[in-house]
C-alpha positions in Angstrom: 0.1 0.1 0.0 1.5 3.4 -1.0 1.2 6.5 1.5 2.6 9.6 1.5 6.2 10.1 3.1 4.4 12.8 5.2 2.3 9.9 7.0 5.3 8.0 8.2 5.3 7.6 12.0 7.8 5.8 14.2 7.4 2.0 14.2 5.7 2.0 10.6 7.5 -0.8 8.5 8.1 0.3 4.9 9.6 -1.4 1.9 12.8 0.8 0.9 15.4 -0.3 -1.8 13.9 -3.6 -1.8 14.5 -4.2 2.0 12.3 -3.9 4.8 12.9 -1.1 7.3 11.4 0.0 10.5 11.0 4.0 10.9 12.9 4.7 14.4 12.4 8.7 14.0 10.6 11.3 11.8 11.1 14.7 11.2 9.1 17.3 9.3 11.5 19.9 7.8 9.9 23.0 5.9 12.8 25.5 5.1 11.6 28.7 4.1 10.4 29.2 0.6 11.6 25.8 -0.4 9.3 22.5 -0.4 8.8 20.5 2.5 10.6 17.2 3.6 10.8 14.2 5.8 13.7 13.5 7.6 13.6 9.7 8.9 16.0 7.2 10.6 15.2 3.9 9.6 16.4 0.3 10.6 16.9 -2.2 8.1 14.9 -5.6 9.8 17.2 -7.7 7.6 20.7 -6.2 8.4 20.0 -4.3 11.7 21.6 -1.5 10.1 20.4 2.2 10.8 20.4 4.4 8.0 19.2 8.1 7.2 16.9 8.9 4.4 15.3 12.3 3.2 11.9 12.1 1.3 10.5 14.8 -0.6 6.8 15.5 0.8 5.3 14.4 -2.4 7.1 11.4 -2.5 5.0 8.0 -1.9 6.4 4.9 0.2 5.2 1.5 0.3 4.2 0.5 3.9 4.1 -3.0 4.7 1.9 -4.8 7.3 3.6 -7.6 9.2 1.7 -10.6 10.9 2.3 -10.7 14.5 2.3 -13.9 16.6 2.8 -14.8 20.3 5.3 -17.4 20.6 7.2 -18.9 23.5 10.7 -19.3 23.7 11.8 -23.0 24.3 15.7 -23.5 24.1 18.7 -22.6 22.2 20.8 -25.0 20.4 24.3 -23.4 19.5 23.3 -20.1 17.4 19.7 -21.7 16.9 16.8 -20.3 19.0 13.7 -22.6 19.2 10.3 -20.8 19.6 6.6 -22.1 19.6 3.4 -20.8 18.4 1.2 -20.7 21.5 -1.9 -20.9 19.2 -1.3 -23.7 17.1 2.0 -25.3 18.8 4.0 -25.2 15.7 7.8 -25.0 16.4 10.3 -22.6 14.5 13.7 -21.6 14.9 15.6 -18.1 14.2 19.4 -17.5 14.2 21.2 -15.5 16.7 21.9 -13.1 13.6 18.3 -12.3 13.3 17.7 -12.1 17.0 20.6 -9.5 17.7 20.6 -8.3 21.2 17.5 -9.8 22.1 19.7 -13.3 22.6 20.9 -11.9 26.3 17.2 -11.7 27.6 15.6 -15.1 26.3 14.7 -17.3 29.0 12.9 -20.8 28.7 9.0 -20.0 28.8 9.5 -16.2 28.0 6.5 -15.1 25.6 7.6 -12.7 22.7 6.0 -11.5 19.8 7.6 -12.7 16.6 6.8 -10.3 13.2 6.2 -12.1 9.9 6.5 -10.8 6.5 5.3 -13.4 3.8 5.7 -16.6 6.1 9.2 -15.6 7.1 10.2 -14.4 10.4 11.7 -10.8 10.5 12.1 -9.6 14.1 11.2 -10.5 17.8 9.4 -8.0 20.1 10.6 -8.9 23.9 8.1 -8.0 26.7 8.7 -4.8 28.9 10.3 -6.8 31.7 12.0 -10.1 32.3 13.0 -11.7 35.5 16.5 -13.2 35.6 18.8 -14.6 37.8 22.0 -12.8 38.6 24.8 -15.4 38.3 27.9 -13.5 38.9 28.4 -10.2 40.7 30.6 -8.4 43.5 29.0 -9.3 46.9 26.5 -6.9 48.2 27.3 -4.2 50.8 25.4 -3.9 54.4 23.5 -0.7 54.5 23.5 0.1 50.8 19.8 -0.2 50.1 19.6 3.2 48.6 22.2 4.5 46.2 22.8 5.7 42.6 26.2 3.8 42.5 26.1 0.7 40.7 28.2 -2.3 39.6 28.2 -4.7 36.6 26.1 -8.0 37.3 26.0 -11.2 34.7 22.9 -12.7 34.2 22.2 -16.4 33.6 22.2 -15.8 29.5 25.6 -14.2 29.8 24.0 -10.5 29.4 25.7 -7.8 31.7 23.6 -5.2 33.2 24.4 -2.6 35.8 22.8 -3.1 39.2 22.9 -1.3 42.7 25.7 -2.5 45.4 22.9 -4.5 47.2 22.5 -7.0 44.7 24.0 -10.3 45.3 24.5 -13.7 43.0 21.5 -15.7 43.0 18.9 -13.2 43.2 16.4 -12.7 40.7 15.8 -9.1 39.1 13.7 -7.4 36.9 15.4 -5.9 33.6 14.1 -3.7 30.9 15.6 -5.6 27.7 14.9 -2.4 25.2 16.9 -0.4 27.6 19.4 -3.2 29.1 19.1 -2.0 32.5 18.0 -2.8 36.1 14.5 -2.0 37.4 14.1 -3.7 40.7 14.6 -7.2 42.8 11.8 -9.7 41.4 
């Protein structure tokens, strides 16, 4: 479906130069007596690379609708991550390359949204928070209950996040996988 470039919004998926791209930022520019433009920052869904592009206000872009299915992460087998559709119980596997940074926050039984285009998985949307076990960090300090001083902590998947000084190994914490940050104890 062709839409005017002026109708682009953050999160929209378009076909640009024969690749699918998700719009990450949109700025409308109207310089004096020139014609208006739309400056966009987009992320290629296949390669993960971000690019900037400028469209004229009269340009049309091909908007793409992706199918979204809720899936449950089952297990990891080397560089392959296995998921099960929660509606029809079909199983698929996705490569580490396609998942990118999301691999550091995938724990068994985690429910995610997988986006498909023409039957092919394109991206994974993680939940807002994930409860994960701290495997390794420096021992906590007594009395350090409220502080903005942090230390690195390795989680059960190998991901590293900054946590407050009072967090100890073996504790479960809530993590925001999009921002890659500690939220609270679980």
